C-alpha positions in Angstrom: -74.2 69.9 -83.1 -76.2 69.4 -86.7 -79.1 69.4 -87.6 -80.5 66.0 -87.5 -83.8 63.9 -88.7 -85.4 62.2 -85.7 -84.0 58.5 -84.7 -84.0 56.2 -81.9 -80.3 57.5 -80.8 -81.3 61.3 -80.8 -85.2 62.0 -79.0 -84.2 61.6 -75.3 -81.4 63.3 -73.4 -79.1 60.7 -72.1 -79.2 59.5 -68.2 -79.0 56.9 -65.7 -82.7 56.7 -65.6 -82.5 54.6 -68.5 -80.3 51.4 -66.1 -82.3 52.1 -63.1 -80.3 54.3 -61.4 -77.9 51.2 -62.1 -74.4 52.4 -60.0 -71.5 50.2 -60.7 -70.5 50.4 -57.5 -67.5 48.4 -56.0 -67.1 50.0 -52.7 -66.7 47.0 -50.2 -69.0 47.1 -46.5 -66.3 47.5 -43.9 -67.7 44.7 -41.7 -66.9 42.5 -44.3 -63.2 42.9 -43.5 -60.9 40.0 -42.3 -59.4 41.8 -40.2 -61.9 41.2 -36.8 -61.2 36.7 -37.8 -57.6 37.9 -36.6 -57.4 40.8 -34.5 -59.8 41.2 -31.6 -61.2 44.9 -31.1 -61.0 46.4 -27.6 -62.6 49.6 -27.0 -60.4 51.8 -24.9 -61.4 55.6 -22.9 -57.5 56.6 -23.3 -55.6 58.1 -26.4 -53.0 56.7 -24.2 -52.6 53.9 -22.0 -50.9 50.4 -21.1 -51.8 46.7 -21.2 -49.8 44.0 -18.9 -47.7 41.2 -20.3 -47.5 38.9 -17.9 -45.3 35.4 -18.6 -46.2 32.2 -17.6 -43.4 30.0 -16.9 -44.4 30.0 -13.1 -47.7 28.8 -14.0 -46.3 25.5 -15.4 -42.4 25.5 -13.6 -42.0 21.8 -11.8 -37.8 21.5 -11.1 -37.9 18.7 -9.2 -40.4 16.0 -10.4 -40.0 14.9 -6.5 -41.7 17.7 -5.3 -39.2 18.6 -2.7 -39.3 22.5 -3.0 -43.3 22.2 -2.1 -43.5 19.2 -0.1 -44.4 20.2 3.5 -44.0 17.8 6.4 -46.8 18.1 9.1 -45.2 20.2 12.0 -42.7 21.6 10.3 -42.8 25.0 9.1 -44.5 26.0 5.4 -41.3 26.1 2.8 -41.6 29.8 1.9 -42.6 30.8 -1.7 -40.2 33.9 -1.7 -39.4 32.5 -5.5 -43.1 32.4 -5.9 -44.0 35.6 -8.2 -44.6 36.1 -12.1 -43.5 38.1 -13.8 -44.3 41.0 -15.8 -44.1 43.9 -18.3 -46.3 47.1 -18.7 -46.9 47.5 -22.7 -47.7 51.0 -24.0 -50.5 51.6 -26.5 -51.2 55.1 -28.4 -54.1 55.4 -30.3 -54.0 57.5 -33.2 -56.7 59.6 -34.8 -57.2 59.3 -38.8 -59.4 61.6 -40.7 -60.1 60.6 -44.4 -63.2 62.7 -46.6 -64.1 64.4 -49.4 -66.0 67.8 -50.8 -68.5 67.8 -53.1 -70.2 70.7 -54.5 -73.9 71.9 -53.6 -74.9 71.9 -57.4 -73.3 68.5 -58.2 -75.0 66.4 -54.9 -78.3 68.2 -55.7 -78.6 67.1 -59.2 -76.9 63.6 -59.4 -79.1 61.0 -59.7 -78.2 58.9 -57.4 -77.1 59.5 -53.4 -73.7 60.8 -54.7 -73.1 61.4 -50.5 -74.0 58.1 -49.4 -72.0 56.3 -51.9 -69.0 58.8 -51.0 -69.1 58.1 -47.4 -69.2 54.1 -48.1 -66.1 55.0 -50.8 -63.8 56.5 -47.2 -65.4 54.1 -44.9 -63.3 51.1 -46.6 -60.7 53.6 -46.6 -60.0 53.6 -43.4 -61.1 50.1 -42.7 -58.5 48.7 -45.5 -55.9 51.3 -43.9 -56.8 49.7 -40.7 -55.8 46.6 -41.9 -52.3 47.9 -43.5 -51.9 49.3 -40.1 -52.5 46.0 -38.5 -50.8 43.7 -40.8 -47.7 45.9 -40.9 -47.6 44.4 -36.7 -48.1 41.0 -37.7 -45.7 41.1 -41.0 -42.6 42.4 -38.9 -41.6 38.8 -37.8 -39.0 41.0 -35.3 -42.5 40.9 -33.1 -42.0 37.1 -33.3 -40.5 34.6 -30.5 -41.3 31.8 -32.6 -40.6 32.6 -36.9 -40.5 29.7 -39.3 -38.5 29.9 -42.9 -40.2 27.1 -44.7 -36.8 27.8 -47.0 -34.3 26.6 -43.7 -36.9 25.0 -41.9 -36.0 24.2 -37.9 -34.5 20.9 -37.4 -37.8 19.6 -35.5 -39.4 20.3 -38.5 -39.3 17.5 -40.9 -40.2 19.9 -44.0 -37.3 19.8 -46.7 -39.5 21.4 -50.1 -42.3 24.4 -50.6 -45.8 23.8 -49.2 -47.5 24.3 -52.3 -45.8 20.9 -53.8 -46.3 19.1 -50.9 -48.0 15.3 -51.0 -49.7 13.5 -48.9 -47.5 11.6 -48.0 -44.9 14.4 -47.7 -47.8 16.2 -45.4 -45.3 19.6 -45.4 -48.8 21.9 -44.8 -50.1 19.5 -42.2 -46.6 19.4 -40.4 -46.3 22.6 -40.9 -49.4 24.2 -39.1 -49.5 21.2 -36.1 -45.5 22.5 -35.8 -46.5 25.9 -35.6 -49.5 25.3 -32.9 -47.4 22.7 -31.2 -44.8 26.0 -30.6 -47.8 28.3 -29.5 -49.7 25.3 -26.8 -45.9 24.6 -25.2 -45.4 28.8 -24.6 -49.0 29.3 -23.6 -48.4 26.5 -21.1 -52.1 25.2 -23.3 -53.4 27.8 -22.1 -54.3 28.4 -26.1 -55.9 25.5 -27.2 -56.0 24.4 -30.9 -59.4 25.6 -31.6 -58.5 29.2 -30.6 -55.8 28.8 -33.5 -55.9 30.4 -37.0 -54.2 30.4 -39.6 -54.4 33.8 -41.9 -52.6 33.7 -45.6 -53.5 36.4 -48.6 -55.8 34.7 -51.5 -53.0 34.1 -53.9 -50.8 31.8 -51.4 -54.8 30.0 -50.5 -55.5 29.5 -54.1 -51.7 28.0 -54.6 -52.1 25.8 -51.7 -55.5 24.9 -52.6 -54.3 22.5 -55.2 -51.2 21.8 -53.4 -51.0 17.8 -54.1 -51.3 16.9 -50.4 -54.5 18.9 -50.2 -55.8 17.4 -53.6 -55.0 13.9 -52.6 -56.5 14.2 -49.2 -59.7 15.6 -50.8 -59.8 12.5 -53.2 -59.6 10.3 -50.0 -62.1 11.8 -48.2 -65.8 9.7 -47.9 -66.7 13.5 -47.6 -65.6 14.3 -50.8 -68.8 15.2 -53.0 -70.4 17.2 -49.8 -66.9 19.1 -49.9 -67.5 19.5 -53.7 -70.9 20.6 -54.0 -70.5 23.1 -50.5 -72.6 21.4 -48.2 -69.5 20.8 -46.0 -66.7 22.9 -45.4 -67.1 25.0 -47.7 -63.8 26.4 -49.9 -65.2 29.9 -49.4 -61.1 30.6 -48.6 -60.2 30.8 -52.4 -60.1 27.5 -52.5 -59.0 26.3 -49.1 -62.2 25.7 -46.6 -63.2 27.3 -43.7 -61.4 24.2 -41.4 -58.3 22.1 -42.6 -56.7 19.9 -40.2 -59.0 21.0 -37.5 -57.4 24.8 -38.0 -59.9 28.0 -38.7 -58.8 28.9 -42.2 -58.7 33.2 -42.4 -58.3 34.6 -45.8 -56.8 38.2 -45.6 -59.0 40.2 -48.5 -58.4 43.1 -48.2 -56.9 45.1 -51.3 -55.0 48.6 -51.2 -53.5 51.0 -54.0 -50.4 52.1 -53.9 -51.0 54.4 -56.6 -51.4 58.0 -56.8 -55.0 59.7 -58.2 -54.1 60.1 -62.1 -51.2 57.6 -62.7 -52.1 53.7 -63.4 -53.5 52.1 -60.9 -51.7 49.7 -58.8 -53.8 47.3 -57.0 -52.3 44.5 -54.5 -53.3 42.5 -51.7 -52.5 44.3 -48.2 -50.6 40.9 -46.6 -47.6 39.7 -48.7 -47.4 36.7 -50.9 -46.2 33.6 -49.3 -46.8 34.7 -45.7 -48.8 32.6 -42.7 -49.7 33.7 -39.7 -50.5 31.4 -37.2 -52.0 33.4 -34.6 -54.6 32.9 -31.3 -58.2 34.4 -31.9 -60.6 33.1 -29.2 -63.5 35.0 -27.7 -65.7 37.7 -29.0 -65.6 40.5 -31.4 -65.1 42.9 -29.2 -62.8 42.4 -25.8 -63.3 44.2 -22.2 -60.4 46.3 -20.7 -58.7 44.8 -17.9 -59.5 41.4 -18.7 -56.9 38.8 -19.9 -57.0 38.2 -22.9 -54.9 35.5 -25.3 -55.3 36.6 -28.7 -52.5 37.8 -30.7 -53.5 41.0 -32.0 -55.5 43.5 -30.5 -57.2 46.8 -32.0 -58.0 49.3 -29.4 -60.1 51.9 -30.4 -61.0 55.2 -29.1 -63.3 55.9 -31.7 -64.4 54.0 -34.2 -65.4 54.5 -38.0 -67.5 58.0 -37.5 -69.1 59.7 -40.4 -69.6 62.7 -40.4 -70.9 65.2 -43.2 -71.6 69.2 -43.3 -73.7 71.3 -45.5 -71.6 74.3 -46.0 -73.8 77.0 -46.9 -71.8 79.6 -47.0 -69.2 77.8 -49.6 -72.0 76.1 -51.5 -71.0 72.4 -51.1 -71.2 69.2 -48.7 -68.5 68.3 -47.2 -67.7 64.7 -45.0 -65.3 62.5 -43.9 -64.0 58.8 -41.9 -63.0 59.2 -38.4 -61.3 56.7 -37.4 -59.1 56.8 -34.1 -56.7 53.5 -33.5 -54.0 51.5 -32.4 -53.0 48.1 -33.5 -50.3 45.2 -30.8 -49.0 42.0 -30.5 -50.8 41.1 -26.7 -49.4 38.0 -26.7 -46.2 37.0 -28.7 -46.7 33.8 -26.9 -49.4 33.1 -28.8 -47.6 33.7 -32.5 -46.1 32.1 -35.1 -44.4 33.2 -38.4 -44.0 32.1 -41.2 -42.7 32.4 -44.0 -41.5 31.5 -48.0 -44.1 29.4 -48.0 -44.3 29.4 -51.8 -42.2 28.3 -54.9 -40.9 31.2 -56.9 
């Protein structure tokens, strides 16, 4: 560097101390991912096992309205109930172990002006949670997994919807019609075991944003006696990209995980993990973690053998720090009767 006279920009060595070690770190807290709001976690002891999927017809089967097949007259032998058993099927789960890690030179870690090791641990924890979400969505967005699918471009005959949901008006009420239709399908197919309060509708931020400005929802807000409180976020805060947490009596979950699909060094390609124009109606009752061996009415479950295990070590021989995050899991649709796949909800 050429010799220069002292000035305001050349009398100190630039460092992060000038900004109190400010770090522009966008690593997301893994606990803030939305996956647990629509998938139930289940801790398992073995990497491989089975869960039992029961059919539910027998619990509501009334073939004779007069009860002839069940009537037992006094003095007679009890009618045989040889056909009273319910069918079931053992379905497998197989967890797989995944790892995301990093290596940092000893001098780079020791001389950094911030905790570079902890920062990279956060980065890779977020990466593993993003991957877990992507894996879950690969199951949840496979329409062949569902007994009931609703294509808004060609809706079922008993669903009176003639246009996409993001252009629906109050009089048309296509959004409400679709939500109620999906919830009714789940309620009937589970014989009422899944209540309206257990059902949530999952969509990505773009879909939520487009629905939030639909005339149906805007006019509903205008006509509501609670409009001012909603706008002021005193009740029903619009925390789902313009949609409230509760809509028409159903919970709204905005699956906002973002993935990068480009390789390192290429132009970054970012997108939401969940597809645009898709809405999932799913059952998600109970707590965050289910109990192994107990009945579950959650549509999807994440089977966890090892959950987000963070490991690090100092490799003295090679003068470097090695860190990694391990996740061992599987995602299954354990209650297909309690789910409805809805697509093509947005105009082009």
